[in-house]
Residue frames relative to the residue before (quaternion, step in Angstrom):
aa qw qx qy qz dx dy dz
M 1.0000 0.0000 0.0000 0.0000 0.00 0.00 0.00
K 0.2855 -0.8035 0.5139 0.0933 3.52 -1.05 0.81
I 0.1060 -0.7548 0.6450 0.0547 3.51 -1.12 0.84
L 0.2678 -0.7646 0.5712 0.1317 3.56 -0.94 0.96
L 0.1556 -0.7945 0.5851 0.0481 3.56 -0.72 1.14
P 0.4536 -0.6882 0.4868 0.2890 3.62 -1.02 0.70
D 0.4438 -0.6906 0.5023 0.2717 3.56 -1.18 0.56
T 0.5083 0.6866 -0.3885 0.3453 3.58 1.30 0.11
T 0.7773 0.1055 -0.1056 0.6111 3.59 1.27 -0.03
D 0.5236 -0.6313 0.4665 0.3313 3.58 -1.17 0.50
L 0.0479 0.7929 -0.6017 0.0837 3.54 -0.65 1.17
D 0.0727 0.7773 -0.6214 0.0667 3.54 -1.09 0.80
P 0.0256 0.8415 -0.5388 0.0318 3.58 0.60 1.11
D 0.4507 -0.6396 0.5544 0.2836 3.51 -1.24 0.64
L 0.1952 -0.8416 0.4964 0.0849 3.56 -0.04 1.32
P 0.5157 -0.5998 0.4978 0.3556 3.57 -1.11 0.57
E 0.6538 -0.5184 0.3724 0.4064 3.56 -1.19 0.50
G 0.7726 0.3451 -0.2667 0.4614 3.55 -0.99 0.89
W 0.6451 0.4986 -0.3237 0.4801 3.59 1.29 -0.08
E 0.1694 -0.7573 0.6260 0.0769 3.52 -1.17 0.81
A 0.2077 -0.7783 0.5825 0.1090 3.59 -0.90 0.93
V 0.0455 -0.7712 0.6350 0.0007 3.53 -1.04 0.92
T 0.2636 -0.7592 0.5758 0.1500 3.58 -0.85 0.97
I 0.0366 -0.8128 0.5802 -0.0357 3.56 -0.79 1.07
D 0.6296 -0.5264 0.4289 0.3775 3.55 -1.36 0.29
A 0.3138 -0.7927 0.4969 0.1621 3.60 -0.48 1.19
R 0.6640 0.4907 -0.3043 0.4751 3.59 1.26 -0.08
A 0.7029 0.4603 -0.2440 0.4843 3.56 1.27 -0.28
E 0.6379 -0.4781 0.4162 0.4374 3.54 -1.32 0.08
I 0.5260 -0.6447 0.4556 0.3164 3.54 -1.12 0.67
P 0.4880 -0.6884 0.4474 0.2963 3.61 -0.73 1.04
T 0.6358 -0.5793 0.3681 0.3530 3.55 -1.10 0.79
E 0.6707 0.5289 -0.3109 0.4168 3.58 0.95 -0.85
H 0.7189 0.4050 -0.2543 0.5045 3.58 1.26 -0.16
H 0.3739 0.7404 -0.4783 0.2886 3.58 1.22 0.42
D 0.6079 0.5564 -0.3562 0.4405 3.60 1.27 -0.04
A 0.3976 0.7488 -0.4601 0.2637 3.61 1.26 0.13
Q 0.3323 -0.7408 0.5532 0.1864 3.55 -1.16 0.71
V 0.7829 0.1969 -0.0957 0.5824 3.58 1.20 -0.51
L 0.1062 -0.7715 0.6261 0.0389 3.54 -1.07 0.88
V 0.1861 -0.7601 0.6138 0.1047 3.57 -0.82 1.02
V 0.1629 -0.8169 0.5525 0.0291 3.56 -0.78 1.10
W 0.2099 0.7321 -0.6276 0.1617 3.54 -0.92 1.04
G 0.8343 -0.0246 -0.0320 0.5498 3.58 -0.37 1.24
A 0.2936 0.7877 -0.4967 0.2160 3.58 1.11 0.59
S 0.4284 -0.6700 0.5400 0.2755 3.55 -1.16 0.64
R 0.6380 -0.5045 0.4015 0.4210 3.57 -1.27 0.27
R 0.6182 0.5483 -0.3409 0.4482 3.59 1.06 -0.75
H 0.6334 0.5331 -0.3217 0.4594 3.57 1.02 -0.81
L 0.6872 0.4739 -0.2846 0.4714 3.58 0.86 -0.96
A 0.6404 0.5236 -0.3276 0.4565 3.58 0.97 -0.83
S 0.6319 0.5273 -0.3245 0.4662 3.56 1.05 -0.76
A 0.6420 0.5208 -0.3210 0.4621 3.57 1.01 -0.79
V 0.6472 0.5223 -0.3173 0.4557 3.57 0.94 -0.90
E 0.7200 0.4718 -0.2470 0.4450 3.54 0.90 -0.96
N 0.8392 0.3121 -0.0980 0.4345 3.56 0.85 -0.98
L 0.6739 0.4971 -0.3153 0.4464 3.62 1.08 -0.51
H 0.0684 -0.8655 0.4962 0.0111 3.55 0.43 1.25
D 0.6873 0.4426 -0.2848 0.5006 3.61 1.22 -0.34
L 0.3734 0.7710 -0.4581 0.2373 3.57 1.29 0.07
R 0.1437 -0.8005 0.5795 0.0522 3.55 -0.95 0.96
L 0.8171 0.0798 0.0044 0.5709 3.58 1.07 -0.73
V 0.1290 -0.7162 0.6783 0.1013 3.52 -1.16 0.79
Q 0.1217 -0.7978 0.5896 0.0322 3.56 -0.62 1.18
S 0.1721 -0.7756 0.6011 0.0866 3.56 -0.48 1.19
L 0.3047 -0.7228 0.5840 0.2091 3.54 -1.18 0.61
A 0.5975 0.5136 -0.3602 0.4995 3.57 1.33 0.10
A 0.5559 -0.6115 0.4428 0.3480 3.55 -1.15 0.58
G 0.7276 0.3788 -0.2198 0.5281 3.57 1.05 -0.79
V 0.1086 -0.8125 0.5719 0.0305 3.57 -0.94 0.89
D 0.2167 0.8144 -0.5173 0.1489 3.60 1.14 0.49
G 0.6780 0.5013 -0.2981 0.4474 3.58 0.88 -0.93
I 0.6407 0.5145 -0.3238 0.4691 3.57 1.06 -0.74
L 0.6563 0.5067 -0.3130 0.4632 3.56 0.94 -0.85
E 0.6754 0.4989 -0.2917 0.4580 3.57 1.01 -0.81
A 0.5596 0.6283 -0.3889 0.3753 3.61 1.18 -0.43
G 0.4594 -0.7370 0.4060 0.2846 3.59 1.19 -0.43
F 0.1914 0.7890 -0.5580 0.1720 3.60 0.92 0.79
A 0.6092 -0.5707 0.4087 0.3689 3.58 -1.14 0.66
D 0.6374 -0.5778 0.3652 0.3557 3.54 -1.16 0.68
D 0.6902 0.4831 -0.2955 0.4504 3.60 1.08 -0.60
V 0.5490 0.5671 -0.4091 0.4578 3.59 1.29 0.10
Q 0.2942 -0.7592 0.5546 0.1718 3.58 -0.66 1.08
I 0.1634 -0.7738 0.6076 0.0735 3.56 -1.06 0.83
A 0.1009 -0.7987 0.5931 0.0130 3.56 -0.68 1.17
T 0.3617 -0.7362 0.5352 0.2020 3.56 -0.96 0.89
G 0.4699 -0.6491 0.5150 0.3045 3.53 -1.35 0.18
A 0.2102 0.8010 -0.5331 0.1733 3.58 1.15 0.51
G 0.7564 0.3344 -0.2830 0.4858 3.53 -0.89 1.00
L 0.6223 0.5647 -0.3444 0.4185 3.58 1.17 -0.51
H 0.7481 0.3677 -0.1970 0.5161 3.58 1.25 -0.36
S 0.3599 0.7750 -0.4685 0.2244 3.58 1.26 0.08
L 0.6928 0.4753 -0.2892 0.4588 3.59 0.87 -0.89
T 0.7178 0.4607 -0.2774 0.4422 3.58 0.77 -0.98
V 0.6609 0.4840 -0.3187 0.4768 3.60 0.98 -0.76
S 0.6172 0.5272 -0.3429 0.4728 3.59 1.04 -0.70
E 0.6361 0.5375 -0.3123 0.4571 3.55 0.99 -0.88
H 0.6906 0.4728 -0.2819 0.4691 3.59 0.87 -0.95
T 0.6189 0.5464 -0.3393 0.4510 3.57 1.02 -0.80
L 0.6517 0.5037 -0.3075 0.4764 3.55 0.95 -0.89
G 0.6418 0.5306 -0.3234 0.4494 3.57 0.99 -0.81
L 0.6510 0.5055 -0.3119 0.4726 3.59 0.93 -0.88
L 0.6864 0.5058 -0.2869 0.4367 3.53 0.85 -1.01
L 0.6939 0.4579 -0.2855 0.4768 3.58 0.85 -0.90
S 0.5843 0.5707 -0.3745 0.4389 3.60 1.09 -0.61
I 0.6861 0.4651 -0.2785 0.4851 3.56 1.00 -0.86
L 0.6970 0.4855 -0.2957 0.4371 3.56 0.76 -1.02
R 0.7646 0.3499 -0.1919 0.5060 3.59 0.92 -0.88
R 0.4531 -0.7613 0.3901 0.2507 3.54 1.37 0.48
L 0.1528 0.8329 -0.5155 0.1312 3.55 0.94 0.89
P 0.6162 0.5254 -0.3792 0.4477 3.67 0.96 -0.60
E 0.6512 0.4989 -0.3172 0.4757 3.61 1.02 -0.76
A 0.6314 0.5274 -0.3322 0.4613 3.57 1.06 -0.75
R 0.6315 0.5214 -0.3308 0.4689 3.58 1.04 -0.75
D 0.6352 0.5223 -0.3257 0.4666 3.58 1.00 -0.82
A 0.6572 0.5043 -0.3084 0.4677 3.57 0.97 -0.85
Q 0.6218 0.5402 -0.3397 0.4540 3.57 1.03 -0.76
E 0.6604 0.5093 -0.3106 0.4561 3.59 0.95 -0.86
R 0.6743 0.4476 -0.2851 0.5135 3.59 1.23 -0.49
H 0.3822 -0.7226 0.4710 0.3316 3.60 1.36 -0.09
E 0.4542 0.6905 -0.4236 0.3709 3.54 1.09 0.83
W 0.2655 -0.7212 0.6200 0.1581 3.56 -0.90 1.03
S 0.1991 -0.8564 0.4694 0.0812 3.54 -0.02 1.35
D 0.3285 -0.7423 0.5556 0.1800 3.56 -0.64 1.13
E 0.5874 0.5870 -0.3658 0.4202 3.57 1.19 -0.51
L 0.7435 0.4114 -0.2127 0.4823 3.57 1.05 -0.77
G 0.7888 0.3213 -0.1560 0.5003 3.60 1.03 -0.70
G 0.6606 0.5211 -0.3687 0.3951 3.52 -1.31 -0.13
M 0.7821 -0.2989 0.2396 0.4916 3.54 -1.22 -0.54
Q 0.0178 0.8082 -0.5828 0.0826 3.55 -0.74 1.12
P 0.4535 -0.6445 0.5247 0.3220 3.60 -1.10 0.60
L 0.4529 -0.6666 0.5204 0.2823 3.57 -1.17 0.62
N 0.8320 -0.1293 0.0338 0.5385 3.57 -0.58 1.18
P 0.0198 -0.8270 0.5616 -0.0155 3.60 0.50 1.16
E 0.6565 -0.5059 0.3684 0.4211 3.55 -1.20 0.45
G 0.8047 0.2810 -0.2215 0.4737 3.53 -0.88 1.01
R 0.8087 0.1269 -0.0899 0.5673 3.61 1.21 -0.10
M 0.3132 -0.7167 0.5928 0.1918 3.54 -1.04 0.86
T 0.0314 -0.8181 0.5741 -0.0082 3.58 -0.83 0.99
S 0.7851 0.1948 -0.1087 0.5778 3.58 1.26 -0.04
L 0.4932 -0.6323 0.5079 0.3146 3.53 -1.28 0.42
V 0.5052 0.6551 -0.4276 0.3643 3.58 1.21 -0.30
G 0.8399 0.0890 -0.1074 0.5246 3.56 -0.56 1.18
A 0.4697 0.6857 -0.4470 0.3309 3.62 1.23 -0.04
R 0.3243 -0.7298 0.5738 0.1818 3.56 -1.01 0.88
V 0.0660 -0.8335 0.5469 -0.0429 3.54 -0.32 1.35
L 0.0745 -0.7581 0.6459 0.0504 3.54 -1.08 0.84
I 0.1643 -0.7691 0.6133 0.0727 3.56 -0.75 1.09
W 0.1414 -0.8079 0.5704 0.0426 3.57 -0.38 1.25
G 0.7111 0.2413 -0.2679 0.6036 3.51 -0.35 1.37
F 0.1114 0.8626 -0.4784 0.1209 3.52 0.65 1.23
G 0.1917 0.7776 -0.5640 0.2014 3.54 0.56 1.24
Q 0.8298 -0.2216 0.1438 0.4917 3.55 -1.16 -0.57
I 0.6372 0.5098 -0.3426 0.4655 3.60 0.99 -0.74
G 0.6672 0.5085 -0.3012 0.4533 3.57 0.86 -0.94
Q 0.6865 0.4792 -0.2801 0.4697 3.56 0.99 -0.83
T 0.6113 0.5078 -0.3477 0.4974 3.59 1.25 -0.34
L 0.6908 0.4954 -0.2666 0.4542 3.56 0.99 -0.91
A 0.6178 0.6211 -0.3511 0.3304 3.58 0.89 -0.95
P 0.7117 0.4406 -0.3026 0.4558 3.66 0.71 -0.87
V 0.5845 0.5576 -0.3784 0.4520 3.60 1.14 -0.49
L 0.6660 0.4886 -0.2934 0.4812 3.58 0.93 -0.91
A 0.6470 0.5195 -0.3184 0.4584 3.56 1.00 -0.85
A 0.6406 0.5339 -0.3259 0.4454 3.60 1.01 -0.78
L 0.6948 0.4434 -0.2643 0.5009 3.57 1.21 -0.52
G 0.7010 -0.5244 0.2461 0.4159 3.56 1.27 0.35
A 0.5263 0.6449 -0.4154 0.3668 3.59 1.24 0.02
E 0.3545 -0.6668 0.6074 0.2464 3.52 -1.33 0.47
V 0.0746 -0.8608 0.5021 -0.0366 3.57 -0.25 1.33
R 0.0146 0.7445 -0.6674 0.0050 3.50 -1.14 0.86
G 0.3166 -0.7277 0.5718 0.2082 3.54 -1.27 0.36
A 0.1623 -0.7467 0.6285 0.1452 3.53 -1.36 0.10
A 0.0796 0.7821 -0.6078 0.1118 3.54 -0.93 0.97
R 0.7551 -0.3905 0.2539 0.4615 3.57 -1.26 -0.04
S 0.7943 0.1375 -0.0806 0.5863 3.58 1.06 -0.67
A 0.4977 -0.6651 0.4809 0.2806 3.54 -1.16 0.72
G 0.3308 0.7358 -0.5563 0.1991 3.54 -1.29 0.32
E 0.5022 -0.5940 0.4984 0.3828 3.53 -1.05 -0.81
R 0.0175 0.7819 -0.6224 0.0310 3.55 -0.96 0.94
A 0.8534 0.0240 -0.0543 0.5179 3.54 -0.98 0.96
G 0.7023 -0.4857 0.2626 0.4493 3.57 1.11 0.67
F 0.6567 0.4857 -0.3121 0.4853 3.60 1.26 0.16
E 0.5263 -0.6132 0.4909 0.3257 3.55 -1.15 0.70
V 0.1037 -0.7902 0.6032 0.0319 3.56 -0.97 0.90
L 0.2778 -0.7527 0.5801 0.1403 3.55 -0.83 1.07
A 0.4817 -0.6089 0.5316 0.3387 3.55 -1.26 0.39
D 0.6460 -0.5359 0.3770 0.3915 3.58 -1.12 0.68
D 0.6678 0.5314 -0.3039 0.4235 3.56 0.95 -0.88
D 0.7037 0.4566 -0.2637 0.4762 3.59 1.21 -0.41
V 0.4401 0.7294 -0.4436 0.2784 3.58 1.26 -0.08
L 0.6549 0.5578 -0.3375 0.3822 3.58 0.77 -1.01
K 0.7132 0.4432 -0.2755 0.4681 3.60 0.86 -0.86
A 0.6414 0.5196 -0.3267 0.4603 3.60 1.23 -0.32
L 0.5487 0.6874 -0.3760 0.2915 3.59 1.14 -0.56
P 0.6030 0.5630 -0.3955 0.4038 3.68 0.93 -0.54
E 0.7174 0.3946 -0.2422 0.5205 3.60 1.22 -0.40
V 0.5538 0.5933 -0.3893 0.4357 3.59 1.23 0.48
D 0.2686 -0.7689 0.5634 0.1385 3.57 -0.86 1.01
I 0.7922 0.1126 -0.0245 0.5992 3.56 1.07 -0.80
L 0.0989 -0.7813 0.6157 0.0267 3.56 -0.74 1.12
I 0.0996 -0.7920 0.6020 0.0194 3.56 -0.66 1.16
D 0.2138 -0.7969 0.5613 0.0652 3.54 -0.62 1.24
I 0.1075 0.7570 -0.6371 0.0977 3.55 -0.64 1.21
L 0.2268 0.8045 -0.5130 0.1953 3.56 1.12 0.70
P 0.4801 -0.6477 0.4966 0.3214 3.59 -1.12 0.59
G 0.5687 -0.5874 0.4469 0.3632 3.54 -1.28 0.23
G 0.4402 0.6914 -0.5087 0.2633 3.56 -1.32 -0.11
E 0.6807 -0.5076 0.3475 0.3978 3.53 -1.28 0.36
A 0.6200 0.5781 -0.3500 0.3987 3.60 1.02 -0.72
T 0.7737 0.3212 -0.1727 0.5180 3.59 1.10 -0.64
R 0.3906 0.7364 -0.4816 0.2706 3.61 1.23 0.04
G 0.8544 0.0548 -0.0704 0.5120 3.56 -0.78 1.05
M 0.2862 0.7925 -0.5043 0.1890 3.62 1.15 0.40
I 0.6819 0.3666 -0.2639 0.5753 3.58 1.12 -0.66
D 0.1183 0.8298 -0.5238 0.1520 3.55 0.22 1.34
A 0.7781 -0.3372 0.2388 0.4732 3.56 -1.30 -0.17
E 0.6418 0.5305 -0.3307 0.4442 3.59 1.00 -0.77
V 0.6519 0.5038 -0.3069 0.4765 3.58 0.97 -0.85
L 0.6800 0.4917 -0.2959 0.4564 3.58 0.86 -0.94
A 0.6540 0.5125 -0.3110 0.4614 3.59 1.03 -0.75
A 0.6424 0.5369 -0.3242 0.4403 3.59 1.12 -0.62
L 0.6009 0.5587 -0.3583 0.4454 3.59 1.19 -0.45
P 0.5633 -0.5634 0.4600 0.3920 3.60 -1.15 0.43
D 0.6256 -0.5741 0.3770 0.3700 3.57 -1.15 0.57
H 0.6824 0.4769 -0.2944 0.4693 3.61 1.15 -0.47
A 0.4622 0.7349 -0.4212 0.2624 3.60 1.25 -0.23
V 0.2927 -0.7295 0.5980 0.1567 3.52 -1.31 0.55
L 0.1659 -0.7685 0.6120 0.0860 3.57 -1.02 0.88
I 0.0588 -0.7624 0.6442 0.0179 3.55 -0.99 0.95
N 0.0452 -0.7966 0.6021 0.0293 3.61 -0.88 0.90
V 0.0797 0.7720 -0.6243 0.0888 3.54 -0.62 1.22
G 0.4837 0.6690 -0.4255 0.3706 3.58 1.26 0.38
R 0.7207 -0.3165 0.2873 0.5458 3.54 -0.14 -1.35
G 0.5523 -0.6469 0.4172 0.3198 3.56 -0.95 0.87
T 0.6288 0.5712 -0.3311 0.4107 3.56 1.08 -0.71
T 0.6060 0.5930 -0.3646 0.3850 3.62 1.14 -0.38
V 0.7171 0.4052 -0.2381 0.5147 3.61 1.23 -0.33
D 0.3554 -0.6762 0.6050 0.2245 3.55 -1.04 0.87
Q 0.2691 -0.8327 0.4632 0.1402 3.55 -0.05 1.33
Q 0.5996 0.5358 -0.3700 0.4653 3.60 1.11 -0.51
A 0.6549 0.5006 -0.3082 0.4750 3.57 0.96 -0.87
L 0.6270 0.5310 -0.3345 0.4616 3.59 1.04 -0.75
R 0.6647 0.4997 -0.3121 0.4594 3.58 0.86 -0.92
E 0.6648 0.5061 -0.3074 0.4554 3.58 0.93 -0.87
A 0.6410 0.5184 -0.3268 0.4621 3.59 1.04 -0.74
L 0.6613 0.4888 -0.3075 0.4787 3.58 0.98 -0.79
E 0.6760 0.4886 -0.2943 0.4666 3.58 0.92 -0.86
G 0.7149 0.4495 -0.2493 0.4740 3.56 1.08 -0.73
G 0.4850 -0.6980 0.4158 0.3237 3.58 1.27 -0.09
T 0.5241 0.6368 -0.4184 0.3804 3.58 1.21 0.37
L 0.7052 0.2689 -0.2489 0.6070 3.55 1.32 0.35
G 0.5013 -0.7064 0.4118 0.2831 3.55 -0.78 1.03
A 0.7509 -0.2347 0.2132 0.5793 3.57 0.83 -1.02
A 0.1096 -0.7844 0.6063 0.0719 3.56 -1.31 0.25
A 0.0856 -0.7525 0.6480 0.0808 3.51 -1.32 0.42
L 0.1041 -0.7969 0.5949 0.0122 3.54 -0.91 1.00
D 0.1594 -0.7542 0.6269 0.1130 3.55 -0.95 0.87
V 0.7456 0.2667 -0.1555 0.5906 3.57 1.31 -0.26
T 0.0679 -0.7878 0.6119 0.0165 3.55 -1.12 0.73
D 0.2495 -0.7279 0.6102 0.1887 3.53 -1.36 0.07
P 0.4940 -0.3441 -0.7726 0.2015 1.57 -0.93 2.34
E 0.3207 -0.6861 0.5981 0.2621 3.50 -1.40 -0.14
P 0.4672 -0.2529 -0.8336 0.1511 1.51 -1.64 1.89
L 0.5410 -0.5903 0.4792 0.3596 3.57 -1.20 0.52
P 0.4739 -0.6955 0.4503 0.2983 3.64 -0.66 1.06
A 0.5913 -0.6150 0.3968 0.3387 3.55 -1.03 0.83
E 0.7080 0.4616 -0.2611 0.4664 3.58 1.09 -0.67
D 0.4428 0.6991 -0.4651 0.3144 3.61 1.24 -0.03
P 0.4619 -0.7119 0.4526 0.2738 3.63 -0.77 0.97
L 0.4976 0.6653 -0.4322 0.3506 3.59 1.21 -0.29
W 0.5633 0.6204 -0.3811 0.3905 3.60 1.10 -0.66
D 0.7659 0.3990 -0.1813 0.4705 3.57 1.00 -0.87
A 0.3814 0.7219 -0.4973 0.2933 3.58 1.23 0.20
P 0.4849 -0.6783 0.4612 0.3035 3.61 -0.95 0.78
R 0.8514 0.1636 -0.1293 0.4813 3.55 -1.27 0.60
L 0.5288 0.5998 -0.4140 0.4350 3.56 1.09 0.81
L 0.1382 -0.7660 0.6258 0.0502 3.53 -0.98 0.99
I 0.0705 -0.8017 0.5936 0.0024 3.59 -0.77 1.06
T 0.0411 -0.7548 0.6537 0.0346 3.55 -1.03 0.91
P 0.5163 -0.7153 0.3987 0.2508 3.61 -1.02 0.84
H 0.7019 -0.4524 0.2586 0.4857 3.58 0.51 1.25
A 0.3018 0.7986 -0.4489 0.2638 3.51 0.89 1.07
A 0.4730 0.7218 -0.4275 0.2693 3.60 1.21 -0.22
G 0.7687 0.2937 -0.1657 0.5435 3.56 0.90 -0.91
G 0.3599 0.7915 -0.4629 0.1725 3.53 -0.58 -1.18
R 0.7422 0.3137 -0.1807 0.5640 3.59 1.29 -0.07
P 0.1408 -0.8287 0.5331 0.0960 3.63 0.21 1.15
V 0.1827 -0.8033 0.5636 0.0607 3.54 -0.45 1.27
G 0.8026 0.2134 -0.1831 0.5261 3.57 -0.65 1.11
A 0.3061 0.7861 -0.4935 0.2118 3.60 1.22 0.36
D 0.6416 0.5325 -0.3391 0.4357 3.61 0.89 -0.86
E 0.6707 0.4976 -0.2974 0.4627 3.56 0.93 -0.90
R 0.6409 0.5179 -0.3269 0.4628 3.60 1.01 -0.80
I 0.6371 0.5265 -0.3311 0.4552 3.60 0.96 -0.83
R 0.6707 0.4906 -0.3085 0.4628 3.59 0.84 -0.93
E 0.6514 0.5313 -0.3265 0.4323 3.58 0.89 -0.91
N 0.7182 0.4415 -0.2635 0.4689 3.57 0.91 -0.84
L 0.5754 0.5365 -0.3896 0.4789 3.60 1.16 -0.37
L 0.6381 0.5111 -0.3223 0.4773 3.57 1.01 -0.79
A 0.6332 0.5272 -0.3302 0.4606 3.57 1.04 -0.76
L 0.6120 0.5462 -0.3490 0.4531 3.58 1.05 -0.72
E 0.7018 0.4502 -0.2590 0.4876 3.56 1.09 -0.70
G 0.6662 -0.5471 0.2855 0.4187 3.55 1.29 0.22
D 0.5898 0.5655 -0.3666 0.4449 3.56 1.29 0.07
G 0.8268 -0.0412 -0.0261 0.5604 3.58 0.20 1.30
A 0.5551 -0.5985 0.4728 0.3318 3.52 -1.39 -0.09
I 0.6081 -0.5428 0.4333 0.3844 3.54 -1.23 0.52
V 0.3589 -0.7359 0.5377 0.2012 3.60 -0.85 1.00
Q 0.8537 0.0416 -0.0700 0.5143 3.55 -0.96 0.99
L 0.1195 0.7954 -0.5741 0.1529 3.57 0.77 1.05
A 0.4040 -0.7371 0.4910 0.2290 3.58 -0.79 1.02
D 0.4665 -0.6321 0.5373 0.3068 3.53 -1.23 0.60
R 0.0978 -0.8031 0.5869 0.0326 3.57 -0.94 0.89
C-alpha cells in the first residue's frame, strides 16, 4: 500500500509493514505512477494538486492534513468514503509560543524599545521604576484578565502558560463548562463578559460562522486599555473596525499573525494603524509530531484504533 508525502516538509514516518512512502511535489499534479495511492498527506498543497488527487486517486482512503484547518481540502470535493483527518494538535506548542511572544512584545513595549535603540536612546519612559499595569495601559501579565476565544487544543496549551505568569485565564467556546481546568464561557456569553477582559486572544476557526466575529461591537465592549491578539483566522476580525478602534484610542493595542487577505496588500491602511504588531502568518508552519500522527492514522486504517482528529464533513 502506498502513502504520498509532500515535499514541503521533512517527513520520515515509521510505516506499518506493507506500506510504501513516496515523496511528491505538493504543488503539481500527482504523477500517473502514483495514482494507486491509498493515503495522501497534505501540507502546503496547491489547488491543482488537490484537484488531481480528487480526479485520479481512485483507491484513496485517507487524506491526512498537517494543518489544523481543512477548508481547502473539503472544498476540493473528495468522495464521501474518503476520510479526512486534520492536523489539530500538531501546532499547539508553536502557536502558543508565538502568541506568548506577540503578547509579551506588546505588554513589555519591545517595539518601542527597538525604536529607542535605533535612536541610541536609553529611554527612561520604558525602563527603570514602573507601575504594574498602570491605569490606561497593560504592561504585565500579572493580574491580567485573559479570555481565549476558541478554546481548543492551542488554547488549552496556552492557558496554563499564561496562568503560570500570573494571568487570570478563561476560555470561550460553543458551549460553556470546564476544559483543562479552566472556566469556559459559551460564545453567546462573551459579549457581556468583555468589559472585564484585559486581553482577548482570538484562536477562532475560519468559516462563515465566525466571519467578522471580532467586530465593532466586540471591540467597543472591551476596555480602552485592552489588547487583542489574533492567531486564529484573519477572516474572524473586522479589520476596518480594528483600525478605527486603534486610531480612536478605544483599544489599547493589537497583534495579528493572520489577516484577510493574505498576504496583506502593501497599500492596506491596516499596516499604519497605531499600536499594532503584524507578523506574516508565522505562528505555526512547523507541524510537531507529524510523523507520529501519520503512523497512528495508518494503523487506524488497518483497524487498530480510530482515526485521530477526523474532520467533520
